[in-house]
mmCIF file as gemmi writes it, N, C-alpha and C atoms, coordinates in Angstrom:
data_model
loop_
_atom_site.group_PDB
_atom_site.id
_atom_site.type_symbol
_atom_site.label_atom_id
_atom_site.label_alt_id
_atom_site.label_comp_id
_atom_site.label_asym_id
_atom_site.label_entity_id
_atom_site.label_seq_id
_atom_site.pdbx_PDB_ins_code
_atom_site.Cartn_x
_atom_site.Cartn_y
_atom_site.Cartn_z
_atom_site.occupancy
_atom_site.B_iso_or_equiv
_atom_site.pdbx_formal_charge
_atom_site.auth_seq_id
_atom_site.auth_asym_id
_atom_site.pdbx_PDB_model_num
ATOM 1 N N . MET Axp A 1 ? -78.122 15.888 3.288 1 0 ? 1 A 1
ATOM 2 C CA . MET Axp A 1 ? -77.754 15.476 4.641 1 0 ? 1 A 1
ATOM 3 C C . MET Axp A 1 ? -76.612 14.457 4.625 1 0 ? 1 A 1
ATOM 4 N N . GLU Axp A 2 ? -76.667 13.529 3.659 1 0 ? 2 A 1
ATOM 5 C CA . GLU Axp A 2 ? -75.637 12.493 3.607 1 0 ? 2 A 1
ATOM 6 C C . GLU Axp A 2 ? -74.272 13.056 3.255 1 0 ? 2 A 1
ATOM 7 N N . LYS Axp A 3 ? -74.251 14.193 2.577 1 0 ? 3 A 1
ATOM 8 C CA . LYS Axp A 3 ? -72.956 14.75 2.182 1 0 ? 3 A 1
ATOM 9 C C . LYS Axp A 3 ? -72.135 15.173 3.405 1 0 ? 3 A 1
ATOM 10 N N . TYR Axp A 4 ? -72.805 15.489 4.499 1 0 ? 4 A 1
ATOM 11 C CA . TYR Axp A 4 ? -72.069 15.88 5.701 1 0 ? 4 A 1
ATOM 12 C C . TYR Axp A 4 ? -71.328 14.697 6.321 1 0 ? 4 A 1
ATOM 13 N N . PHE Axp A 5 ? -71.832 13.468 6.076 1 0 ? 5 A 1
ATOM 14 C CA . PHE Axp A 5 ? -71.143 12.282 6.586 1 0 ? 5 A 1
ATOM 15 C C . PHE Axp A 5 ? -69.81 12.073 5.887 1 0 ? 5 A 1
ATOM 16 N N . VAL Axp A 6 ? -69.623 12.692 4.733 1 0 ? 6 A 1
ATOM 17 C CA . VAL Axp A 6 ? -68.363 12.592 3.998 1 0 ? 6 A 1
ATOM 18 C C . VAL Axp A 6 ? -67.492 13.813 4.273 1 0 ? 6 A 1
ATOM 19 N N . ILE Axp A 7 ? -68.093 14.985 4.295 1 0 ? 7 A 1
ATOM 20 C CA . ILE Axp A 7 ? -67.335 16.232 4.419 1 0 ? 7 A 1
ATOM 21 C C . ILE Axp A 7 ? -66.718 16.37 5.815 1 0 ? 7 A 1
ATOM 22 N N . ILE Axp A 8 ? -67.478 16.083 6.856 1 0 ? 8 A 1
ATOM 23 C CA . ILE Axp A 8 ? -66.991 16.289 8.225 1 0 ? 8 A 1
ATOM 24 C C . ILE Axp A 8 ? -65.796 15.391 8.553 1 0 ? 8 A 1
ATOM 25 N N . PRO Axp A 9 ? -65.805 14.084 8.227 1 0 ? 9 A 1
ATOM 26 C CA . PRO Axp A 9 ? -64.598 13.283 8.489 1 0 ? 9 A 1
ATOM 27 C C . PRO Axp A 9 ? -63.382 13.745 7.699 1 0 ? 9 A 1
ATOM 28 N N . ILE Axp A 10 ? -63.577 14.209 6.477 1 0 ? 10 A 1
ATOM 29 C CA . ILE Axp A 10 ? -62.445 14.712 5.691 1 0 ? 10 A 1
ATOM 30 C C . ILE Axp A 10 ? -61.848 15.939 6.368 1 0 ? 10 A 1
ATOM 31 N N . ILE Axp A 11 ? -62.692 16.85 6.823 1 0 ? 11 A 1
ATOM 32 C CA . ILE Axp A 11 ? -62.214 18.045 7.522 1 0 ? 11 A 1
ATOM 33 C C . ILE Axp A 11 ? -61.503 17.643 8.817 1 0 ? 11 A 1
ATOM 34 N N . ALA Axp A 12 ? -62.035 16.638 9.518 1 0 ? 12 A 1
ATOM 35 C CA . ALA Axp A 12 ? -61.414 16.186 10.766 1 0 ? 12 A 1
ATOM 36 C C . ALA Axp A 12 ? -60.031 15.602 10.509 1 0 ? 12 A 1
ATOM 37 N N . VAL Axp A 13 ? -59.894 14.802 9.461 1 0 ? 13 A 1
ATOM 38 C CA . VAL Axp A 13 ? -58.599 14.197 9.147 1 0 ? 13 A 1
ATOM 39 C C . VAL Axp A 13 ? -57.593 15.273 8.768 1 0 ? 13 A 1
ATOM 40 N N . ILE Axp A 14 ? -58.005 16.233 7.955 1 0 ? 14 A 1
ATOM 41 C CA . ILE Axp A 14 ? -57.109 17.322 7.55 1 0 ? 14 A 1
ATOM 42 C C . ILE Axp A 14 ? -56.667 18.116 8.78 1 0 ? 14 A 1
ATOM 43 N N . THR Axp A 15 ? -57.586 18.387 9.696 1 0 ? 15 A 1
ATOM 44 C CA . THR Axp A 15 ? -57.255 19.134 10.906 1 0 ? 15 A 1
ATOM 45 C C . THR Axp A 15 ? -56.251 18.375 11.77 1 0 ? 15 A 1
ATOM 46 N N . VAL Axp A 16 ? -56.452 17.075 11.931 1 0 ? 16 A 1
ATOM 47 C CA . VAL Axp A 16 ? -55.531 16.273 12.744 1 0 ? 16 A 1
ATOM 48 C C . VAL Axp A 16 ? -54.145 16.254 12.118 1 0 ? 16 A 1
ATOM 49 N N . VAL Axp A 17 ? -54.069 16.107 10.796 1 0 ? 17 A 1
ATOM 50 C CA . VAL Axp A 17 ? -52.774 16.087 10.115 1 0 ? 17 A 1
ATOM 51 C C . VAL Axp A 17 ? -52.074 17.431 10.275 1 0 ? 17 A 1
ATOM 52 N N . LEU Axp A 18 ? -52.793 18.524 10.13 1 0 ? 18 A 1
ATOM 53 C CA . LEU Axp A 18 ? -52.184 19.848 10.282 1 0 ? 18 A 1
ATOM 54 C C . LEU Axp A 18 ? -51.674 20.06 11.709 1 0 ? 18 A 1
ATOM 55 N N . LEU Axp A 19 ? -52.453 19.654 12.7 1 0 ? 19 A 1
ATOM 56 C CA . LEU Axp A 19 ? -52.006 19.799 14.087 1 0 ? 19 A 1
ATOM 57 C C . LEU Axp A 19 ? -50.774 18.946 14.358 1 0 ? 19 A 1
ATOM 58 N N . PHE Axp A 20 ? -50.713 17.753 13.762 1 0 ? 20 A 1
ATOM 59 C CA . PHE Axp A 20 ? -49.549 16.886 13.931 1 0 ? 20 A 1
ATOM 60 C C . PHE Axp A 20 ? -48.303 17.526 13.326 1 0 ? 20 A 1
ATOM 61 N N . LEU Axp A 21 ? -48.445 18.122 12.146 1 0 ? 21 A 1
ATOM 62 C CA . LEU Axp A 21 ? -47.309 18.784 11.505 1 0 ? 21 A 1
ATOM 63 C C . LEU Axp A 21 ? -46.851 19.994 12.309 1 0 ? 21 A 1
ATOM 64 N N . VAL Axp A 22 ? -47.792 20.747 12.861 1 0 ? 22 A 1
ATOM 65 C CA . VAL Axp A 22 ? -47.441 21.896 13.7 1 0 ? 22 A 1
ATOM 66 C C . VAL Axp A 22 ? -46.699 21.424 14.947 1 0 ? 22 A 1
ATOM 67 N N . GLN Axp A 23 ? -47.128 20.304 15.515 1 0 ? 23 A 1
ATOM 68 C CA . GLN Axp A 23 ? -46.456 19.769 16.702 1 0 ? 23 A 1
ATOM 69 C C . GLN Axp A 23 ? -45.017 19.386 16.383 1 0 ? 23 A 1
ATOM 70 N N . ILE Axp A 24 ? -44.8 18.723 15.26 1 0 ? 24 A 1
ATOM 71 C CA . ILE Axp A 24 ? -43.44 18.338 14.868 1 0 ? 24 A 1
ATOM 72 C C . ILE Axp A 24 ? -42.581 19.575 14.636 1 0 ? 24 A 1
ATOM 73 N N . ALA Axp A 25 ? -43.133 20.577 13.955 1 0 ? 25 A 1
ATOM 74 C CA . ALA Axp A 25 ? -42.378 21.802 13.691 1 0 ? 25 A 1
ATOM 75 C C . ALA Axp A 25 ? -42.026 22.506 14.998 1 0 ? 25 A 1
ATOM 76 N N . PHE Axp A 26 ? -42.951 22.538 15.952 1 0 ? 26 A 1
ATOM 77 C CA . PHE Axp A 26 ? -42.697 23.201 17.229 1 0 ? 26 A 1
ATOM 78 C C . PHE Axp A 26 ? -41.608 22.483 18.015 1 0 ? 26 A 1
ATOM 79 N N . ILE Axp A 27 ? -41.621 21.15 17.992 1 0 ? 27 A 1
ATOM 80 C CA . ILE Axp A 27 ? -40.593 20.388 18.711 1 0 ? 27 A 1
ATOM 81 C C . ILE Axp A 27 ? -39.222 20.662 18.111 1 0 ? 27 A 1
ATOM 82 N N . ARG Axp A 28 ? -39.12 20.663 16.793 1 0 ? 28 A 1
ATOM 83 C CA . ARG Axp A 28 ? -37.827 20.931 16.15 1 0 ? 28 A 1
ATOM 84 C C . ARG Axp A 28 ? -37.37 22.354 16.433 1 0 ? 28 A 1
ATOM 85 N N . TRP Axp A 29 ? -38.316 23.307 16.455 1 0 ? 29 A 1
ATOM 86 C CA . TRP Axp A 29 ? -37.985 24.71 16.705 1 0 ? 29 A 1
ATOM 87 C C . TRP Axp A 29 ? -37.438 24.88 18.119 1 0 ? 29 A 1
ATOM 88 N N . THR Axp A 30 ? -38.086 24.239 19.104 1 0 ? 30 A 1
ATOM 89 C CA . THR Axp A 30 ? -37.608 24.366 20.48 1 0 ? 30 A 1
ATOM 90 C C . THR Axp A 30 ? -36.274 23.647 20.661 1 0 ? 30 A 1
ATOM 91 N N . ASP Axp A 31 ? -36.059 22.532 19.954 1 0 ? 31 A 1
ATOM 92 C CA . ASP Axp A 31 ? -34.763 21.85 20.029 1 0 ? 31 A 1
ATOM 93 C C . ASP Axp A 31 ? -33.653 22.759 19.533 1 0 ? 31 A 1
ATOM 94 N N . LYS Axp A 32 ? -33.91 23.503 18.468 1 0 ? 32 A 1
ATOM 95 C CA . LYS Axp A 32 ? -32.884 24.402 17.93 1 0 ? 32 A 1
ATOM 96 C C . LYS Axp A 32 ? -32.608 25.551 18.897 1 0 ? 32 A 1
ATOM 97 N N . ILE Axp A 33 ? -33.658 26.087 19.511 1 0 ? 33 A 1
ATOM 98 C CA . ILE Axp A 33 ? -33.476 27.242 20.394 1 0 ? 33 A 1
ATOM 99 C C . ILE Axp A 33 ? -32.719 26.84 21.659 1 0 ? 33 A 1
ATOM 100 N N . PHE Axp A 34 ? -33.148 25.751 22.294 1 0 ? 34 A 1
ATOM 101 C CA . PHE Axp A 34 ? -32.577 25.38 23.585 1 0 ? 34 A 1
ATOM 102 C C . PHE Axp A 34 ? -31.407 24.418 23.463 1 0 ? 34 A 1
ATOM 103 N N . GLY Axp A 35 ? -31.137 23.918 22.274 1 0 ? 35 A 1
ATOM 104 C CA . GLY Axp A 35 ? -30.019 23.001 22.074 1 0 ? 35 A 1
ATOM 105 C C . GLY Axp A 35 ? -30.17 21.706 22.841 1 0 ? 35 A 1
ATOM 106 N N . ILE Axp A 36 ? -31.366 21.146 22.836 1 0 ? 36 A 1
ATOM 107 C CA . ILE Axp A 36 ? -31.634 19.944 23.631 1 0 ? 36 A 1
ATOM 108 C C . ILE Axp A 36 ? -30.822 18.761 23.105 1 0 ? 36 A 1
ATOM 109 N N . LYS Axp A 37 ? -30.745 18.6 21.806 1 0 ? 37 A 1
ATOM 110 C CA . LYS Axp A 37 ? -30.023 17.457 21.243 1 0 ? 37 A 1
ATOM 111 C C . LYS Axp A 37 ? -28.534 17.552 21.562 1 0 ? 37 A 1
ATOM 112 N N . ASP Axp A 38 ? -27.975 18.749 21.521 1 0 ? 38 A 1
ATOM 113 C CA . ASP Axp A 38 ? -26.559 18.923 21.833 1 0 ? 38 A 1
ATOM 114 C C . ASP Axp A 38 ? -26.284 18.588 23.294 1 0 ? 38 A 1
ATOM 115 N N . ASP Axp A 39 ? -27.193 18.967 24.191 1 0 ? 39 A 1
ATOM 116 C CA . ASP Axp A 39 ? -27.006 18.668 25.609 1 0 ? 39 A 1
ATOM 117 C C . ASP Axp A 39 ? -27.007 17.169 25.855 1 0 ? 39 A 1
ATOM 118 N N . LYS Axp A 40 ? -27.867 16.439 25.156 1 0 ? 40 A 1
ATOM 119 C CA . LYS Axp A 40 ? -27.917 14.993 25.341 1 0 ? 40 A 1
ATOM 120 C C . LYS Axp A 40 ? -26.606 14.358 24.9 1 0 ? 40 A 1
ATOM 121 N N . LYS Axp A 41 ? -26.05 14.814 23.797 1 0 ? 41 A 1
ATOM 122 C CA . LYS Axp A 41 ? -24.784 14.26 23.319 1 0 ? 41 A 1
ATOM 123 C C . LYS Axp A 41 ? -23.655 14.588 24.299 1 0 ? 41 A 1
ATOM 124 N N . ASN Axp A 42 ? -23.634 15.81 24.807 1 0 ? 42 A 1
ATOM 125 C CA . ASN Axp A 42 ? -22.592 16.209 25.756 1 0 ? 42 A 1
ATOM 126 C C . ASN Axp A 42 ? -22.704 15.42 27.057 1 0 ? 42 A 1
ATOM 127 N N . ASN Axp A 43 ? -23.916 15.172 27.508 1 0 ? 43 A 1
ATOM 128 C CA . ASN Axp A 43 ? -24.096 14.407 28.742 1 0 ? 43 A 1
ATOM 129 C C . ASN Axp A 43 ? -23.598 12.978 28.576 1 0 ? 43 A 1
ATOM 130 N N . LYS Axp A 44 ? -23.831 12.378 27.42 1 0 ? 44 A 1
ATOM 131 C CA . LYS Axp A 44 ? -23.347 11.018 27.184 1 0 ? 44 A 1
ATOM 132 C C . LYS Axp A 44 ? -21.824 10.996 27.175 1 0 ? 44 A 1
ATOM 133 N N . ASP Axp A 45 ? -21.209 12.002 26.56 1 0 ? 45 A 1
ATOM 134 C CA . ASP Axp A 45 ? -19.747 12.067 26.53 1 0 ? 45 A 1
ATOM 135 C C . ASP Axp A 45 ? -19.182 12.214 27.943 1 0 ? 45 A 1
ATOM 136 N N . GLU Axp A 46 ? -19.809 13.045 28.77 1 0 ? 46 A 1
ATOM 137 C CA . GLU Axp A 46 ? -19.336 13.251 30.139 1 0 ? 46 A 1
ATOM 138 C C . GLU Axp A 46 ? -19.486 11.98 30.967 1 0 ? 46 A 1
ATOM 139 N N . ARG Axp A 47 ? -20.568 11.24 30.751 1 0 ? 47 A 1
ATOM 140 C CA . ARG Axp A 47 ? -20.768 9.994 31.499 1 0 ? 47 A 1
ATOM 141 C C . ARG Axp A 47 ? -19.696 8.98 31.126 1 0 ? 47 A 1
ATOM 142 N N . GLU Axp A 48 ? -19.355 8.903 29.851 1 0 ? 48 A 1
ATOM 143 C CA . GLU Axp A 48 ? -18.326 7.957 29.417 1 0 ? 48 A 1
ATOM 144 C C . GLU Axp A 48 ? -16.961 8.343 29.988 1 0 ? 48 A 1
ATOM 145 N N . LYS Axp A 49 ? -16.68 9.631 30.088 1 0 ? 49 A 1
ATOM 146 C CA . LYS Axp A 49 ? -15.4 10.085 30.648 1 0 ? 49 A 1
ATOM 147 C C . LYS Axp A 49 ? -15.323 9.78 32.142 1 0 ? 49 A 1
ATOM 148 N N . ASN Axp A 50 ? -16.45 9.941 32.849 1 0 ? 50 A 1
ATOM 149 C CA . ASN Axp A 50 ? -16.463 9.686 34.29 1 0 ? 50 A 1
ATOM 150 C C . ASN Axp A 50 ? -16.289 8.206 34.604 1 0 ? 50 A 1
ATOM 151 N N . ASN Axp A 51 ? -16.763 7.342 33.737 1 0 ? 51 A 1
ATOM 152 C CA . ASN Axp A 51 ? -16.629 5.895 33.976 1 0 ? 51 A 1
ATOM 153 C C . ASN Axp A 51 ? -15.227 5.485 33.615 1 0 ? 51 A 1
């Protein structure tokens, strides 16, 4: 019975780490597809030109 007090938290930590890595990968993937970072840079350049 006591072994479950060790096994379950280890599985929980591994699951949280995997979900965090998947989240980071998904954010980078969507940035590449939609070009979000490029749009932010272009918007800053346009604001500086307008001022």
